[in-house]
SELO-187735 format. One record per residue (C-alpha): x, z negated, y negated. Coordinates in Angstrom, 1 decimal. Layout:
PT,u,w,v
PT,X,Z,Y .
...
This chain:
PT,u,w,v
PT,-0.1,0.1,-0.3 .
PT,1.7,1.1,-3.3 .
PT,0.8,-1.3,-6.3 .
PT,1.9,-0.6,-9.8 .
PT,4.9,-2.0,-11.9 .
PT,2.5,-4.3,-13.8 .
PT,0.5,-5.7,-10.6 .
PT,3.8,-6.4,-8.8 .
PT,4.9,-8.9,-11.7 .
PT,1.8,-10.0,-13.0 .
PT,1.8,-13.2,-10.9 .
PT,5.5,-14.0,-11.2 .
PT,6.2,-13.3,-15.0 .
PT,4.2,-15.2,-18.1 .
PT,4.6,-13.3,-21.2 .
PT,4.8,-15.6,-24.0 .
PT,2.7,-16.0,-27.2 .
PT,4.8,-15.1,-30.5 .
PT,4.9,-17.9,-32.8 .
PT,5.1,-17.3,-36.5 .
PT,6.7,-19.3,-39.1 .
PT,4.9,-18.7,-42.1 .
PT,4.8,-20.8,-45.6 .
PT,1.8,-21.6,-47.2 .
PT,2.3,-21.6,-51.1 .
PT,-0.5,-23.3,-52.0 .
PT,1.1,-26.5,-50.5 .
PT,4.0,-26.1,-53.4 .
PT,1.3,-26.8,-56.2 .
PT,0.2,-30.5,-57.5 .
PT,-3.5,-29.5,-55.8 .
PT,-2.2,-29.6,-52.0 .
PT,-1.4,-33.5,-52.4 .
PT,-4.2,-35.5,-50.6 .
PT,-6.9,-37.0,-52.9 .
PT,-6.4,-40.6,-51.2 .
PT,-2.6,-40.8,-53.2 .
PT,-3.2,-42.5,-56.4 .
PT,-3.1,-41.0,-59.5 .
PT,0.0,-42.1,-60.7 .
PT,1.8,-40.0,-57.9 .
PT,-0.3,-37.0,-58.4 .
PT,2.6,-35.3,-60.4 .
PT,5.0,-35.9,-57.8 .
PT,6.0,-32.3,-55.7 .
PT,7.0,-33.1,-52.0 .
PT,7.7,-29.7,-51.1 .
PT,9.9,-28.8,-54.3 .
PT,13.4,-26.9,-53.4 .
PT,14.8,-26.6,-57.0 .
PT,16.0,-29.6,-59.0 .
PT,16.7,-30.0,-62.5 .
PT,19.8,-28.6,-64.1 .
PT,20.5,-32.4,-65.9 .
PT,20.4,-33.6,-62.2 .
PT,23.6,-31.9,-61.2 .
PT,26.8,-32.9,-63.4 .
PT,30.3,-31.7,-63.3 .
PT,29.6,-28.2,-62.4 .
PT,29.1,-25.2,-64.5 .
PT,25.7,-23.4,-64.5 .
PT,26.0,-19.6,-63.3 .
PT,23.2,-17.6,-64.9 .
PT,22.9,-14.0,-63.7 .
PT,22.2,-11.4,-66.1 .
PT,19.2,-9.3,-64.9 .
PT,19.3,-6.8,-67.9 .
PT,22.9,-5.2,-68.8 .
PT,24.1,-2.3,-70.4 .
PT,28.0,-3.2,-69.8 .
PT,30.0,-5.0,-67.2 .
PT,30.6,-8.9,-68.5 .
PT,33.8,-11.0,-67.1 .
PT,34.0,-14.7,-67.5 .
PT,36.8,-16.9,-66.2 .
PT,35.7,-20.5,-64.7 .
PT,37.2,-23.4,-64.5 .
PT,40.4,-25.9,-66.4 .
PT,42.5,-24.2,-65.5 .
PT,40.3,-20.9,-64.7 .
PT,40.6,-20.0,-61.0 .
PT,37.6,-18.1,-60.6 .
PT,36.4,-15.2,-62.3 .
PT,32.3,-14.5,-62.6 .
PT,31.3,-10.6,-62.9 .
PT,28.3,-9.6,-64.1 .
PT,27.5,-5.8,-63.3 .
PT,25.0,-3.3,-64.4 .
PT,23.7,-1.1,-62.1 .
PT,25.4,2.3,-61.1 .
PT,28.6,1.1,-62.2 .
PT,31.3,0.8,-59.4 .
PT,33.1,-2.7,-59.4 .
PT,36.9,-2.4,-57.9 .
PT,37.6,-6.1,-56.4 .
PT,40.9,-6.9,-54.3 .
PT,40.1,-6.9,-50.9 .
PT,39.3,-10.6,-49.4 .
PT,38.8,-12.0,-53.1 .
PT,34.9,-11.7,-52.9 .
PT,33.5,-15.1,-53.0 .
PT,29.7,-14.8,-53.6 .
PT,27.3,-12.7,-54.7 .
PT,24.3,-13.6,-56.5 .
PT,21.4,-12.5,-59.0 .
PT,19.9,-10.0,-56.6 .
PT,15.9,-10.3,-56.7 .
PT,14.1,-9.9,-53.2 .
PT,11.4,-7.4,-53.0 .
PT,8.2,-8.8,-52.2 .
PT,5.9,-6.9,-49.0 .
PT,2.1,-7.8,-48.4 .
PT,1.4,-8.1,-44.7 .
PT,-1.0,-6.0,-43.5 .
PT,-2.3,-8.3,-40.9 .
PT,-3.3,-11.0,-43.4 .
PT,-6.7,-10.9,-44.9 .
PT,-7.8,-11.6,-48.6 .
PT,-7.8,-15.4,-48.4 .
PT,-4.6,-15.6,-46.2 .
PT,-1.5,-16.9,-48.1 .
PT,1.0,-15.3,-45.6 .
PT,3.7,-12.9,-46.9 .
PT,7.0,-11.3,-45.7 .
PT,10.0,-11.5,-48.0 .
PT,13.2,-9.2,-47.3 .
PT,15.7,-7.6,-49.6 .
PT,16.6,-4.2,-49.4 .
PT,20.5,-3.1,-49.0 .
PT,20.9,-2.1,-52.5 .
PT,24.7,-2.4,-52.5 .
PT,27.1,-0.4,-51.1 .
PT,30.6,-1.2,-50.0 .
PT,33.6,0.9,-49.5 .
PT,37.3,0.4,-48.9 .
PT,39.8,2.5,-51.1 .
PT,43.3,2.4,-51.5 .
PT,43.8,3.5,-55.2 .
PT,47.4,4.8,-56.5 .
PT,48.6,4.3,-53.0 .
PT,51.6,6.9,-53.4 .
PT,52.8,5.4,-57.0 .
PT,52.6,1.8,-55.5 .
PT,54.8,2.8,-52.4 .
PT,57.5,4.1,-54.7 .
PT,57.4,1.9,-57.4 .
PT,56.5,-1.3,-55.8 .
PT,58.8,-1.1,-52.8 .
PT,56.6,0.5,-50.5 .
PT,53.7,-2.2,-51.0 .
PT,50.4,-0.7,-50.8 .
PT,47.3,-2.6,-51.9 .
PT,43.5,-2.5,-50.7 .
PT,40.2,-2.4,-52.9 .
PT,36.6,-3.1,-52.4 .
PT,34.7,-0.9,-54.3 .
PT,31.0,-2.2,-54.9 .
PT,28.1,-0.4,-56.6 .
PT,24.5,-1.2,-56.6 .
PT,21.4,0.3,-57.9 .
PT,20.3,-3.0,-59.6 .
PT,22.2,-5.5,-61.7 .
PT,24.0,-8.2,-59.7 .
PT,26.7,-10.7,-60.5 .
PT,29.5,-11.9,-58.1 .
PT,32.1,-14.6,-57.8 .
PT,35.9,-13.6,-57.3 .
PT,39.1,-15.9,-56.6 .
PT,42.2,-15.0,-56.1 .
PT,43.7,-13.1,-53.5 .
PT,47.3,-14.8,-52.8 .
PT,49.6,-12.5,-51.1 .
PT,52.2,-15.6,-50.3 .
PT,52.0,-17.7,-47.4 .
PT,51.9,-20.9,-49.5 .
PT,49.7,-22.0,-52.0 .
PT,50.4,-21.3,-55.7 .
PT,48.6,-21.9,-58.7 .
PT,46.9,-18.8,-60.4 .
PT,44.7,-18.6,-63.5 .
PT,42.5,-15.5,-64.4 .
PT,42.4,-13.5,-67.9 .
PT,39.5,-11.2,-68.4 .
PT,40.7,-8.3,-70.5 .
PT,38.4,-6.0,-72.7 .
PT,39.6,-2.3,-73.7 .
PT,37.5,-1.0,-76.1 .
PT,39.6,2.5,-76.5 .
PT,41.8,1.3,-79.6 .
PT,44.7,-0.4,-77.7 .
PT,46.1,0.1,-74.0 .
PT,47.5,-2.4,-72.0 .
PT,50.9,-2.6,-69.6 .
PT,50.5,-5.1,-66.9 .
PT,54.4,-5.6,-65.7 .
PT,53.2,-8.0,-62.6 .
PT,52.6,-5.8,-59.5 .
PT,49.7,-8.5,-58.1 .
PT,48.1,-9.0,-61.6 .
PT,45.0,-6.7,-61.1 .
PT,42.3,-8.4,-59.1 .
PT,39.2,-6.6,-60.5 .
PT,38.0,-3.9,-62.7 .
PT,35.4,-1.9,-63.9 .
PT,34.3,0.7,-66.4 .
PT,33.4,4.5,-65.8 .
PT,35.7,5.3,-68.8 .
PT,38.6,3.0,-67.7 .
PT,41.7,4.9,-66.6 .
PT,44.1,2.3,-64.1 .
PT,47.4,4.5,-64.0 .
PT,51.0,3.6,-63.1 .
PT,54.1,5.0,-64.8 .
PT,58.1,4.3,-64.3 .
PT,60.0,1.6,-66.2 .
PT,62.0,3.2,-68.7 .
PT,65.6,2.4,-68.3 .
PT,67.0,2.8,-72.0 .
PT,65.3,2.2,-75.4 .
PT,64.5,5.3,-77.6 .
PT,66.5,6.9,-79.7 .
PT,64.4,6.1,-82.9 .
PT,64.4,2.4,-82.3 .
PT,68.0,2.6,-82.0 .
PT,68.7,4.2,-84.8 .
PT,66.1,1.9,-86.6 .
PT,68.2,-1.1,-85.3 .
PT,71.7,0.9,-86.0 .
PT,72.4,0.0,-82.3 .
PT,73.9,2.1,-79.5 .
PT,71.3,3.4,-76.8 .
PT,71.1,0.1,-74.4 .
PT,69.0,-0.7,-71.3 .
PT,65.6,-2.4,-71.6 .
PT,66.2,-4.6,-68.6 .
PT,62.9,-4.2,-66.9 .
PT,63.9,-2.1,-64.0 .
PT,64.9,-3.4,-60.7 .
PT,65.4,-2.3,-57.4 .
PT,61.9,-3.2,-55.6 .
PT,60.0,-3.5,-59.0 .
PT,60.2,0.3,-60.9 .
PT,56.7,0.8,-62.4 .
PT,54.1,-0.7,-64.4 .
PT,50.2,-0.1,-64.6 .
PT,48.7,1.3,-68.0 .
PT,45.4,0.4,-68.4 .
PT,43.4,2.4,-71.1 .
PT,39.8,3.9,-72.1 .
PT,37.0,1.5,-71.9 .
PT,36.3,-1.0,-69.5 .
PT,36.8,-4.8,-68.1 .
PT,39.7,-5.7,-66.1 .
PT,40.5,-9.3,-64.6 .
PT,44.0,-10.2,-64.2 .
PT,45.7,-13.1,-62.6 .
PT,48.7,-14.8,-63.8 .
PT,51.3,-17.7,-62.4 .
PT,50.2,-21.2,-63.8 .
PT,48.7,-21.0,-66.9 .
PT,48.2,-17.5,-68.8 .
PT,48.8,-17.9,-73.1 .
PT,48.6,-15.4,-75.3 .
PT,51.1,-14.3,-78.2 .
PT,50.7,-12.3,-81.3 .
PT,53.8,-11.1,-82.7 .
PT,53.3,-9.7,-86.3 .
PT,55.0,-6.2,-87.5 .
PT,58.7,-7.2,-88.7 .
PT,58.8,-10.1,-86.2 .
PT,60.4,-10.2,-83.1 .
PT,61.0,-12.4,-79.9 .
PT,63.3,-13.5,-77.0 .
PT,61.5,-14.0,-73.7 .
PT,62.3,-14.2,-70.2 .
PT,61.3,-11.0,-68.3 .
PT,59.5,-12.7,-65.7 .
PT,57.4,-14.5,-67.6 .
PT,55.8,-11.4,-69.4 .
PT,52.5,-10.9,-67.8 .
PT,51.1,-8.1,-70.0 .
PT,51.8,-6.4,-73.0 .
PT,49.6,-4.1,-76.0 .
PT,51.3,-0.6,-75.9 .
PT,50.4,3.0,-77.2 .
PT,50.4,5.1,-74.7 .
PT,52.7,5.7,-71.8 .
PT,55.8,6.0,-73.6 .
PT,55.6,3.0,-76.1 .
PT,57.1,0.6,-74.0 .
PT,60.5,2.1,-74.9 .
PT,60.2,1.6,-78.1 .
PT,59.5,-2.5,-77.8 .
PT,61.4,-3.8,-75.3 .
PT,65.3,-4.1,-75.1 .
PT,67.7,-6.0,-73.0 .
PT,69.4,-9.3,-74.2 .
PT,72.2,-10.3,-72.4 .
PT,72.7,-14.1,-73.7 .
PT,69.4,-15.8,-76.1 .
PT,71.8,-18.1,-78.0 .
PT,75.6,-16.3,-78.2 .
PT,74.4,-13.2,-79.8 .
PT,78.2,-13.0,-81.3 .
PT,79.6,-12.8,-77.8 .
PT,77.7,-9.5,-77.0 .
PT,79.8,-6.6,-76.1 .
PT,81.0,-4.0,-78.7 .
PT,78.7,-1.4,-77.4 .
PT,75.5,-3.1,-78.2 .
PT,76.1,-4.8,-81.5 .
PT,75.4,-3.4,-85.0 .
PT,79.1,-4.0,-86.1 .
PT,80.6,-1.3,-83.9 .
PT,77.7,1.3,-85.0 .
PT,79.1,0.7,-88.9 .
PT,82.4,0.9,-88.0 .
PT,82.0,4.1,-85.9 .
PT,80.0,5.6,-89.2 .
PT,82.6,4.9,-91.3 .
PT,85.6,6.3,-89.2 .
PT,83.5,9.4,-88.9 .
PT,83.2,9.2,-93.0 .
PT,86.8,9.2,-93.6 .
PT,87.7,11.4,-90.8 .
PT,85.1,14.3,-92.5 .
PT,86.6,13.2,-96.1 .
PT,90.2,13.8,-94.8 .
PT,88.8,16.9,-92.9 .
PT,87.7,18.3,-96.3 .
PT,90.7,17.6,-98.3 .
PT,93.0,19.1,-96.0 .
PT,90.9,22.1,-96.0 .
PT,91.2,22.5,-99.8 .
PT,95.0,22.2,-99.6 .
PT,95.1,24.6,-97.4 .
PT,92.9,26.8,-99.3 .
PT,95.0,26.1,-102.4 .
PT,98.4,26.9,-100.4 .
PT,97.2,30.0,-99.2 .
PT,96.4,31.4,-102.7 .
PT,99.4,30.1,-104.0 .
PT,102.0,30.5,-101.8 .
PT,102.9,32.4,-98.4 .
PT,102.7,30.3,-94.9 .
PT,105.9,28.8,-93.8 .
PT,106.6,28.4,-90.2 .
PT,107.9,24.2,-90.4 .
PT,109.7,23.2,-87.1 .
PT,108.8,19.8,-86.5 .
PT,111.6,16.7,-86.0 .
PT,112.4,14.6,-83.2 .
PT,111.2,11.9,-85.3 .
PT,107.7,13.5,-86.1 .
PT,107.2,13.6,-82.5 .
PT,108.0,10.3,-81.5 .
PT,105.6,9.0,-84.4 .
PT,102.6,11.2,-83.0 .
PT,103.2,10.3,-79.3 .
PT,103.1,6.8,-80.4 .
PT,100.0,7.0,-82.3 .
PT,98.3,8.5,-79.1 .
PT,99.9,5.8,-77.0 .
PT,98.3,3.3,-79.5 .
PT,94.8,4.8,-79.8 .
PT,94.5,5.3,-75.7 .
PT,95.6,1.3,-75.8 .
PT,92.7,0.3,-78.4 .
PT,90.2,2.4,-76.0 .
PT,91.7,0.5,-73.1 .
PT,91.4,-2.8,-74.9 .
PT,88.0,-2.5,-76.3 .
PT,86.9,-1.6,-72.8 .
PT,88.5,-4.4,-70.9 .
PT,87.0,-6.9,-73.8 .
PT,83.4,-5.8,-73.3 .
PT,83.8,-6.2,-69.7 .
PT,85.1,-9.3,-69.9 .
PT,82.4,-10.3,-72.6 .
PT,79.8,-9.3,-70.3 .
PT,80.8,-11.2,-67.3 .
PT,81.3,-14.7,-69.2 .
PT,77.9,-14.2,-70.8 .
PT,76.5,-13.7,-67.3 .
PT,78.3,-16.6,-65.9 .
PT,77.2,-19.2,-68.7 .
PT,73.4,-18.0,-68.5 .
PT,73.5,-18.5,-64.7 .
PT,74.8,-21.8,-65.0 .
PT,72.2,-22.7,-68.3 .
PT,69.3,-20.5,-66.3 .
PT,69.2,-18.6,-69.5 .
PT,69.0,-15.3,-67.4 .
PT,67.1,-11.8,-67.6 .
PT,65.7,-12.3,-71.0 .
PT,64.7,-9.9,-73.5 .
PT,63.8,-8.8,-76.8 .
PT,60.5,-8.0,-77.8 .
PT,59.7,-6.4,-81.0 .
PT,56.6,-6.4,-83.1 .
PT,53.6,-5.7,-83.8 .
PT,52.5,-6.4,-80.0 .
PT,49.8,-8.8,-78.0 .
PT,51.9,-10.6,-75.2 .
PT,50.3,-12.3,-72.2 .
PT,52.7,-15.3,-70.8 .
PT,52.7,-16.7,-67.7 .
PT,53.9,-20.1,-67.2 .
PT,55.1,-20.5,-63.7 .
PT,58.1,-18.0,-63.3 .
PT,60.0,-19.4,-60.2 .
PT,60.0,-18.3,-56.8 .
PT,57.4,-19.7,-54.4 .
PT,59.1,-22.6,-52.3 .
PT,57.5,-24.1,-49.4 .
PT,55.3,-27.5,-50.4 .
PT,56.3,-31.0,-49.1 .
PT,53.7,-30.8,-46.8 .
PT,54.3,-27.4,-45.0 .
PT,57.1,-28.5,-42.4 .
PT,58.2,-27.3,-39.0 .
PT,57.5,-29.6,-36.1 .
PT,61.2,-30.4,-35.7 .
PT,61.2,-32.1,-39.2 .
PT,58.2,-33.7,-38.4 .
PT,59.8,-35.3,-34.8 .
PT,62.4,-36.7,-37.2 .
PT,60.2,-38.3,-39.7 .
PT,58.5,-40.0,-36.7 .
PT,61.2,-41.3,-35.5 .
């Protein structure tokens, strides 16, 4: 006898009923409180899930912006360790991968159930997927060339509705290090050069341009003529760090620095000596303006012991020598012309004494060149030794007018005292 599949399993398996958990919105209001309670407790709401802001202390209130035309960046905390981003719809936001902490401020869409009657209060809430998330590797060729083979990945978030999010610091080191956020608003009038290769954590803006350029090795000839010095190095380029980021256009950028980040305004005609590793960013006018404002400073204190090739005194002496040589040449030409018109040229055989004098002048001239080179070499070595012993290494000279972002922590990241190996812990226990 052949039975159907439904008849075979009908007595052995019981199909459970589906239980639906619903929320009765009528119980939220004060009318749902039983009438047996006293009138003094009629205002108490037993199902309240949102408390008053005054009941939560020492926590900053985050309010999402539902109507935005442009993105808004806010640094939170003291020191600012979190960045709050409020983004309008259809504007891509780039975040460093792994730095996203939270997304909030998205309204849910309410859909009425087809099974509920007109008197029922059952409803179904669901949020539509309105945010698209992709992973990109912007400027990966330039980063590989200029940052010593280091490539960074970014998340690209774009939504059809306004939303807000919290962004933390993506620390590439193994150990903890204090970081601070700074939000930069670019309006198209000035550009920013970000010297730290790990500083850019988030950026947005349809008209924002983020490019990478090579550090200039020497200062421009215009600045060298203005300062009346020889063309020297800028001191920015190193073996593993050969490029910087240029931010131009209109948009918002979240930059993170080591320790505290402070801004400094250098006026026109002013200058400042600053450690190269302390510069987080500097305002520039295009990609070729960095060579017009930064030059290498061998020693921040002993400026009189600079090598002769980088002091204005040598350039003045060279100018005077050239002027004297030009005057002597002009006088010699005049004499030759006068003699050619009055007298016939006579061949004169130089004497032995004249040849000795000429050879002696040539020897003294060559020895003077060798002495100047040796003096410059020994002066440079002594300055470097003094700077190494005093801790005043890698200083640069910045010319105004500029705005500079300075980071306070410029030392290398070391192991904290609580990060120790197992052998060290055993020694401490014994």
